[in-house]
N, C-alpha and C positions, 0 to 999 in steps of 0.2 A: 391778361390770361397767361401769356407765355411763360412768365416768370415762375406759375405756378405749376404749370406743365413740365418746366425743366426742373423743379424743385422736387418733383416728385421722381424723376429721371436721377438726381444726386442722391436722394433716398434710398432709391432701389438701389444703386451701384455699392453704397455704401453698405446695404444689408448685404449684397452680392460677395464683395471682398471681406465682409465679417465671417461670412459661411466659409468661404474659399481660404481664410487663413486660419481658422480654426480646424480645419482639415486638413491642412499644411503642418499646423502647430503640434496634430495628434498621429502623426504618420509614424510614430514608434509606438503608441499606445495598444497595448494588448487588446483585442477584442473590440479595436473602436469600428464604427462604421461612418463613414461620410454623408455630409448632407448636400443637398443641391437645391437652390431656390428656384421658385416657380412663381412669374408675375404674368400680369394680364392687364390689358388694356384700359383706360376709362374713357367712356364715351359721354356725348351729352345727352342728357336727358329728352332733349327737344325733338330728338328724330331727324330723320333727313339727312343730308350731305352734313358731316361733321368734321372738324379738324384733330377732334378728339381732345382728352382733357389730362394724357399723363398716362402713368403707369401704377400699379398697385402691387402689393406682394399678396400672392395666394397662398403661399404656404413655404415652408423651407420641409422638404420632403428627405428624410432617412433611406439609406441605400443598404439595404441588405444582403448584399452580395458576400459571397464566401472570400475571406481574404485568405493570403497565403500560410503556409506552415512553416514557423520554426522550430527546430528540435532541441530537445532539452535533454539531462540527465537526470531529471526529478519526475518519480513517479507520480507525482501528485500534480504537475503540471498535465491539463487536459485541453485537447480540444475535438471540437465537434466537424468530422467532414459531412456534409450534408445538413437538413434542416434541423433546428431545436436549440432550445436555450438552456442553459444551467438555472436551474431553480434554487435561488438560496432566499434565506428569513432572517431578518434583522435581530433578531429576539431569539432566544432559548426557547420561548413559548408562544404564540401568538403573536410573532413579530410579522412586519410588514414582508410580505413575499416580492421579490425581486428578480430579475430574467437577464441573463447575461451570457457574454460570448467567451470573454475572458476566464478561462479554466488556469488561471494560476492560483493555487489554492495551497495553503499551509495547514500544519497543526498548532491549536493553541496550548495555553498550560492543562485545559482541562480535556485535551486530546480529544476536541471537536475539530473537525476539518472545515476551516472560513476560509472566504476570499481576501483581499488586501481590505477590504472596507469593514471587515469582521463578521459578513454573514455568512451564516451556517449553509453550508451545503445540503440539500435536500435530498433524501435516497428512498425508494421503497423497502418495506420490511422484507426479510425473505427467512424461507427455513434455512437451514445447515448445509443443505445441498445446493442451495442457489435460486431453487423456486419462489417465485413473487408471493407471499402471502396475503397481500393487500394491492389495490390500485387506487388512482386517483389523488388529486391535490390532499383531501382531509387525510388520507392514510400516512404522508409523508413525514419523515422524521429527521432531526439532526444526525450527520453521518459524524459517530464517534468512534475512533478507534479502540479496542478493549486493549488492558495490558496483560490478560492473562487469560487462558482457556481450560476449561474444564477442570476436574477435581484431579488431586495427587493419587496415584494406586502404588500401593505399597508391594515391594517383590515378593513373588512367592517361588518362583523358579528361576534355575541357573543351567544354560546349556551350554558346554564346553565340549572343544576338541582338542587336542593337543599330543604332541610327541614327544615320548620320552628317550633319551638316549640308552642303548641297549648295552653299551659300554661303559655307563656311569660307574663310578667308583661309588662304596660307602662312603657316610659323610667320615669328615674324619674323626669326628667325635663317637662316631657309632663303630668304627673301626678299631678302637682300640679301648672299647668300653670292654669292663670285666665287673665281678661281683664288688671288686673294690672300689671301680671306676665306672659305676652304673651310667648307662646312656641317658641323658636328660635333653629333650627336644627345648630350644630356647628361641622361638621367631627373632629376638634381639641377635644372634649367634649365627651368621653364615656357615660356622663350620659343623653346624646341626641339621642340616638338611643340605639338599643337591640344586633347588630351585624353586621358585616361587611365581605365583601370577596374581593379577587382582583385577578387580570389577566393580562399579559403582551401583548399589543397591541402595531402596529408597524405603524408609517407614511411612505409615497411612498419611503423614503430612507433608509427606514430600521431602523429609530432611534428607539428605545423602550421606550413608556409609561408605567404607572400603571395606570388601571382602577378599579378604587375601586366602590363597592357599597354597600351602608349603609342602613340595613332595620332597619325600625320602626314601632313598633304595633300603628296602628291606635284603632281598636277595638277587642274586646274579643268576643267569642260565649256566648250566653245568654240563657235562656231557652225559650224566645220567638223568639229569632232571633239566628239561628244556625250558621251564616256566619260571617266570621271575616273579618278583611283587615288587610293589611302591607303598608306600604309607602317604595319605593325604589329609593335611590338617587344616580345616576353614576356620578363621577367625571372620568376624563381623565387628569393625570397630575395633576395640579393645578387648572382645568377648570370644572367647574360643566355643566353637560347638561341636556337640558328639554326634557321630553318625549314627549312633543309637541312643534315641531318644529315653529311653528308660535307665541308662547309665551316662550321666552326665558328670559326674566325679570321681576321677578324673573323666574329662569329655575320650570319647573313645573315636581314634581316627577312624579313615575309610580306608580299606584295604583295595589296591588296585592291582590283579592277576591279570598276565599276559602267557599266552603259550608261545611255544617254540617260533610260531611265524609273526609274532608279534601283535597278535589279535587281541584284544581285551576280550576276558571270559569273564570276568567280575569287578563290579558290578553289571548287570546287563538292562537294568532299570532303574528309572530315579530314586534316588536315596534321600528319605527325609531325615532331616537334621534337627536336632533339639532347636527351641527358640530361642533367641537371643535377644538381649538388652543391653546394648550398647549406651555408653554416656552419650545423652543429649538424644536419645530416641523418646517417642511419644508413647509408642506401643512395642510389644516384642517381635521381632520380626520371623517369620519361621519361614525356612526356605528348605527346596529340595535341589537337588544336585545332579544333573544328567549328563553324563559321558558319551552317550551315544555310541553307535558301531563306528564314528571317524577316529576316535583315541587309539593311539597305537603305540609300539616301543618297534624302535628301529635304529639303523647305525647311522644316526644324525644326530647334529644338535637339537638339545630342547626348544619346542618351538609351539606357542599356541597359534593354532589354526584358526579358532573361531569359539568367541564366547556372547552368548546373550542373556540379557535378562527381562521381564516381563514388567518391572516398575517404572514409574515415572513421575516427576513432579508434575504440578500445575505448570503450564506452558507460559513461558514471557514472549510477548511479541516479539517477533523478529524481522518482518516482512509483510508489506502487503502490495496486490498487485491488483491492475484494473485492467478488465479486458474489453474489447469492442463492444460487447453489449450493455458495458457499465457496470459488472457484476465486481464487487469490491471482495476481495479475497484476503484475509488474514493467515498468515503462518507463524505457528509456535515454536518453541524452543524442543517442545516435545514430539513436534513431527506432523502435528494436529495443524490440518488446515481448514477454515469454516468462512463461510460466505457471511458479511456482515451488514450487506445492503446492496440494492441495484440503485444507479445512479438515475434520476427522473428526469426527461427532457420536455420542455412545452414549446409549442407552436402556436401562433396565431394567425386567423383569417385573415388579417390586415396588420402585418409587424411596421408599417409605417406609420399606424397609430399608436405606438407607443410612446408613453411619456420618459422622456430623458430624465435620470437621477443622478446623471455624473457617476464616471468610474467604470466607464464600460457597461451600465447596467439602466435598465428599462423597466418600468412597471405597467401593469395593462390599466387601459383606461375604455372609455364605451366605444370609442372608434376602432380598438385594436378588437374587441370582442374579448372575450373570454379566454382564456388558456385551455389548451388540448395538451392533455400531458399524455406518456407514453414513455415506453423503453426504448434507447437505442437499437439501432437496427432492426425495428419492427414498424409497420404501419406509415411509413413515410418519413422516419425520423432517421438523422446519419448515424455514421459510426462514431464512437467514441476513443481518440487514439490518445494513450499515457504518451509523457516524454515528450510531449508536443505543444506547442501555445499558437495559437492564430492570429496573425499580425493584423493590422489595420487594412482595411480594402481601399487603402489611398493609393491612388498612381501620382506619385509627385509630379511627373513629368505635364498631365494632363491638368494637376492644378496649377501648377507656372505659367501655363498658359491660359486659364481661364484668368488667373489674374492678372495678367498683363489685358485680356478685353476687359475684366471690370474696369481695371484703372482708367482705359480707353475711355468707355463709357461713362465714367466720370466724369473725363476731361471735356468731353464731348458737351454733356449737359451743362457743365461749368461753363463752355464757350456759347451754348446757344442764350443762357443767361446773361453773360458779357454782349452778346448782339442785340437782345431784347434792352438792354439799357441802354445802350447805344443809341437804339431807335428812339428813344423814349426822351432821352435828351435831346436828339434833334428836333422832335415835335416840340418840346418844351422852349427852345431857342427860337423856333421858328413863331411864337406867340409873341416874343420879346421884341 
């Protein structure tokens, strides 16, 4: 029987070596959890004093202790600090659920956030302000990053503050105009105006056009009249608009009047211009222009102090961020930010009972119990850290020492078999 007793020891040592080797081999695997072998002795069923019948494998237990963190520059590299597993699904709909601590996620061609094996990261649905609108595994959905946000809005108003130089001369073409040489404004002729400024405006489909305003000196202050005037002509794309919507041919320029202190005295309220239909616009663009009370005339060069407009195109995705609570926020080019989901975490009453699927992923079993799902940083779940990955919880020094011990156990059991063989051979020789 000693042969079989030592043989069980050899098998046990081989299993121990295999488990330790697997731990060592995966020391660089993100989210990997090491395993330990558990053995028990075998006793004779006869009872009483017994030398024992060897050893047997009770099980290979996984150790779900926290691994160290490795910093990363990727926003979609995630780590859980504390309890909880990320939840993934291996199909767009009705796929098998997987649970992992490997937070190395990427975006596939359909803009779904997936893990290394193609599993879809699960999130809870949220309102635009980040409030979770449904809970439980049945409510989770695949996280998909949107390309655009909201609808475009046509520009309806422009607010502008400029400083016009009090010492500006009349444009060259205006300074020499006469009955025989009339002044003609030409936006392509810099001699026909003093300054210009521009901003971008949008039609109802979000198409962009440049709104350009050209400033022309009309009168300069004199000793008898400290007031001065300027003309402002606005073009939207290739179309000039009129400051008097009732007179559009030719378009009426807007007259700006300043007193002796350089304060604007007219206009004092937003001015509605005629609608413009530049080439490429899907609908006319109707604008108001407001110079406010910050526009002035001063002894300084022309300056555009501020300009704003209220239109925008549908936002294009610029960036995403993930906070410690797992809330995924998308930021768009139009300045809009919106929540697109909240990463769900799962825990188990007995995580050691989970079934390994490979790639640092597990599946629930009867021994593990049903998953308990919730939100990060709530009800015992850990925080989610973006820009970090959890390393394997393998202590390489400890594993190498265990490897030496397992090797010696194997050698000792092999020696016991050799000794039993020698004793048996001696008995055989006695009979001869």
